[in-house]
C-alpha positions in Angstrom: 0.0 0.0 0.0 1.2 3.5 -0.7 2.5 5.3 2.4 -0.3 7.2 4.3 -3.1 5.8 2.1 -5.3 4.2 4.8 -7.4 5.8 7.4 -7.9 2.8 9.7 -7.5 -1.0 10.1 -10.2 -3.3 11.6 -9.1 -6.9 11.7 -9.3 -10.3 13.5 -6.0 -12.1 12.6 -5.1 -15.7 13.3 -2.7 -16.1 16.3 -1.5 -19.6 16.1 0.5 -18.8 12.9 -0.3 -22.4 11.9 -4.1 -23.0 12.5 -4.9 -21.7 9.0 -2.2 -23.7 7.2 -3.7 -26.1 4.7 -2.8 -29.2 6.7 -4.4 -27.8 9.9 -7.6 -26.8 8.1 -7.8 -30.3 6.7 -7.4 -31.8 10.2 -10.1 -29.4 11.4 -12.5 -30.6 8.7 -11.9 -34.2 9.7 -12.5 -33.4 13.3 -9.3 -34.9 14.7 -5.7 -34.0 15.2 -3.7 -30.7 14.7 -3.9 -27.4 16.6 -7.7 -27.3 16.4 -9.4 -28.7 19.5 -12.8 -30.3 19.0 -14.5 -29.8 22.4 -17.3 -32.0 23.7 -20.9 -31.0 23.6 -22.1 -29.0 26.6 -25.7 -29.1 27.8 -26.8 -30.2 24.4 -24.9 -27.5 22.6 -22.3 -28.6 20.0 -19.2 -26.5 20.6 -17.2 -25.2 17.6 -13.6 -26.1 17.1 -11.1 -23.9 18.9 -7.4 -23.3 18.1 -5.0 -24.4 20.9 -3.4 -21.1 21.7 -1.9 -22.7 24.8 -0.1 -25.2 22.5 2.3 -22.5 21.4 5.8 -23.1 22.8 8.5 -20.4 23.4 9.8 -20.5 19.9 6.4 -20.2 18.3 5.5 -17.3 20.6 8.7 -15.6 19.5 7.7 -16.2 15.9 4.3 -14.6 16.7 6.0 -11.6 18.3 8.3 -11.1 15.3 5.4 -11.5 12.8 3.3 -8.8 14.4 6.2 -6.4 15.0 6.9 -6.5 11.3 3.2 -6.3 10.5 3.0 -3.3 12.7 5.8 -1.6 10.9 4.1 -2.1 7.6 0.7 -1.0 8.9 2.2 2.2 10.5 3.7 3.1 7.1 0.4 2.5 5.3 -1.8 4.5 7.7 -2.2 8.2 7.8 -0.9 9.9 10.9 -3.5 9.3 13.6 -5.1 6.4 11.8 -6.4 3.8 14.2 -6.0 0.0 14.4 -8.8 -2.0 16.0 -7.5 -5.6 16.4 -9.2 -8.6 18.0 -7.1 -10.8 20.3 -7.6 -13.1 23.3 -6.5 -13.2 27.0 -3.7 -15.7 26.3 -1.6 -13.5 24.1 -2.9 -9.9 24.4 0.3 -8.8 26.3 2.5 -10.3 23.6 0.5 -8.7 20.8 0.5 -5.2 22.2 4.2 -5.3 22.9 4.9 -6.4 19.4 2.6 -3.8 17.8 4.2 -1.0 19.9 7.6 -2.3 18.9 6.7 -1.9 15.3 5.7 1.7 15.6 2.0 1.9 16.6 0.9 3.8 19.7 -1.1 1.9 22.3 -4.4 3.8 23.1 -6.3 1.3 25.2 -8.4 -1.8 25.0 -12.0 -2.5 23.9 -13.9 -5.2 25.7 -16.5 -7.1 23.8 -18.8 -8.7 26.4 -19.7 -12.1 25.1 -20.4 -15.3 27.0 -18.8 -18.3 25.2 -18.2 -21.9 26.0 -14.5 -21.3 26.2 -13.0 -22.2 29.6 -14.7 -23.3 32.8 -13.8 -26.9 32.3 -12.6 -29.2 35.1 -9.1 -30.6 34.8 -8.8 -32.8 31.7 -9.0 -36.6 32.5 -9.5 -35.8 36.2 -13.0 -34.4 36.2 -14.2 -36.8 38.8 -11.2 -36.3 41.0 -11.4 -32.5 41.1 -15.1 -31.7 40.6 -15.0 -28.4 42.4 -12.4 -26.6 40.3 -12.0 -25.3 36.8 -8.7 -25.0 34.9 -9.5 -21.5 33.8 -12.4 -19.1 34.0 -15.4 -19.4 31.7 -14.9 -16.8 28.9 -17.2 -13.8 29.2 -15.3 -11.2 27.2 -13.1 -10.7 24.1 -10.3 -8.0 24.1 -9.7 -5.8 21.1 -6.5 -3.7 21.0 -6.9 0.0 20.2 -3.8 1.5 18.7 -3.0 4.3 16.2 -0.2 5.7 14.1 1.4 8.4 16.3 0.5 12.0 15.5 3.4 14.2 14.4 5.1 16.1 17.1 3.2 19.1 18.4 0.2 18.3 16.1 -3.1 18.4 17.9 -6.0 16.0 17.3 -7.9 18.9 15.7 -5.1 19.7 13.3 -4.8 16.0 12.5 -8.5 15.8 11.7 -8.3 18.8 9.4 -5.2 17.6 7.6 -5.5 13.8 7.5 -9.2 13.1 8.6 -7.8 10.8 11.3 -6.7 11.0 14.9 -9.9 10.3 16.7 -12.9 8.0 16.9 -16.4 8.7 15.6 -19.3 9.4 17.9 -22.5 7.5 17.4 -25.3 9.1 15.4 -27.2 10.1 18.5 -24.1 12.1 19.8 -23.0 9.6 22.4 -19.2 8.8 22.5 -17.8 5.5 21.3 -17.3 3.4 24.4 -14.7 0.8 25.3 -17.3 -1.7 26.6 -19.3 -3.2 23.8 -22.3 -5.4 24.6 -22.3 -8.3 22.1 -23.4 -11.8 21.5 -22.1 -15.0 20.0 -22.3 -14.8 16.2 -25.9 -15.7 15.3 -26.6 -18.9 13.5 -28.0 -17.1 10.5 -24.7 -15.3 10.0 -22.7 -18.4 10.4 -24.8 -20.1 7.8 -24.1 -17.3 5.3 -20.3 -17.2 6.0 -18.8 -20.4 7.3 -15.5 -19.1 8.7 -14.3 -20.6 12.1 -13.7 -17.2 13.7 -16.6 -15.2 12.2 -17.5 -12.1 14.3 -21.1 -10.8 14.4 -22.3 -7.9 12.3 -23.6 -6.2 15.4 -20.0 -5.8 16.6 -18.2 -5.1 13.3 -20.7 -2.5 12.2 -20.0 -0.5 15.4 -16.2 -0.8 14.9 -15.9 0.2 11.2 -18.3 3.1 11.9 -16.2 4.4 14.8 -12.9 3.9 13.0 -13.5 6.8 10.6 -13.9 9.9 12.8 -15.3 12.1 9.9 -17.1 9.2 8.1 -14.7 9.5 5.2 -11.7 7.4 4.1 -10.6 3.8 3.6 -10.6 1.0 6.2 -8.6 -2.2 5.5 -9.0 -5.7 6.9 -5.8 -7.6 5.9 -7.1 -10.9 7.4 -10.5 -10.8 5.7 -11.6 -14.4 6.0 -15.2 -14.7 4.7 -15.6 -10.9 4.3 -17.6 -10.0 7.4 -15.7 -6.7 8.0 -16.2 -5.7 4.4 -19.9 -6.5 4.7 -20.1 -4.4 7.9 -18.5 -1.5 6.2 -20.9 -1.6 3.2 -23.9 -1.8 5.6 -22.9 1.5 7.3 -21.6 3.3 4.2 -17.9 2.8 4.9 -15.4 1.7 2.2 -13.5 -1.4 3.4 -10.7 -3.2 1.5 -10.4 -6.9 2.3 -7.4 -9.1 1.8 -7.4 -12.9 2.1 -4.7 -15.4 1.1 -6.8 -18.6 1.2 -8.7 -18.8 -2.1 -11.4 -20.9 -0.5 -12.3 -18.2 2.0 -11.9 -15.5 -0.7 -14.4 -17.2 -2.9 -16.7 -17.7 0.0 -16.4 -13.9 0.8 -17.6 -13.0 -2.7 -20.9 -14.7 -1.9 -21.1 -13.9 1.8 -20.5 -10.2 1.7 -23.7 -9.1 -0.1 -25.7 -11.5 2.1 -24.2 -10.3 5.4 -24.5 -6.7 4.2 -28.2 -7.1 3.6 -29.0 -8.4 7.1 -31.3 -6.0 9.0 -30.1 -5.0 12.5 -32.7 -2.4 13.5 -31.3 -2.1 17.0 -28.2 -0.4 15.5 -30.2 2.3 13.7 -30.1 4.8 16.6 -26.4 4.3 17.0 -25.3 4.3 13.4 -28.1 6.2 11.7 -27.9 4.1 8.5 -29.3 1.0 7.0 -27.7 -1.4 4.4 -26.1 0.7 1.7 -25.3 -0.1 -1.9 -22.7 -2.9 -2.6 -19.2 -1.7 -3.5 -17.2 -4.9 -3.2 -14.6 -5.7 -5.9 
């Protein structure tokens, strides 16, 4: 990307560095082996496969750190000064991720908390459930962290000056005038959305539409999702009138995105109208 050509990044990257390699995706499809853990059913609910983040050893964690430090360097160059990065992560590696992103040049601005109750965690010790019935190996997951970072403003430049010159440097208020908040009430991705876009880490439109809306403080500019998957961020942008560029290296998911984007974009979320002030807009994907 040309230097200073992007206004914001909104993305949910893979963190195992290997869970989306072809052999690991094949093992996931077969339901056995590899980094993907196929958890048992719980209270009649079939649990989706989860990548084993805790399976990363010290060498792999260093690879992850190096990858995101270099990624941050490239993103910082492509962003306009003051351009924000909103990036999904998890409690296992959030500290590693933020350290790497700051090391690559981005400025840490805080953390967004998506409140969502999942089936992650809360389990008794594996193969010793009966022996230790009163404990859990880790807490049941009730939130998802998103890092909030930006390309630093030039020295002595105020936010107002950055907005005038680069259209960046801040976050957009909701349509009713309320400020964007760092606690975002959310839900697990609805079944109807998962049926339209079968990606293992699909985020709900109710979340992504808020994020892409807030990422452009003046409602103008370009957002990029460099780990597009099945195109949910692109669809969210089109639904709220924001231009989003999506990049995906797996052809299977890219082709899925071509079909999923217009379908996800067309989903009605009337509860968001007071916040975002818009309905589904015209399709602009290419």
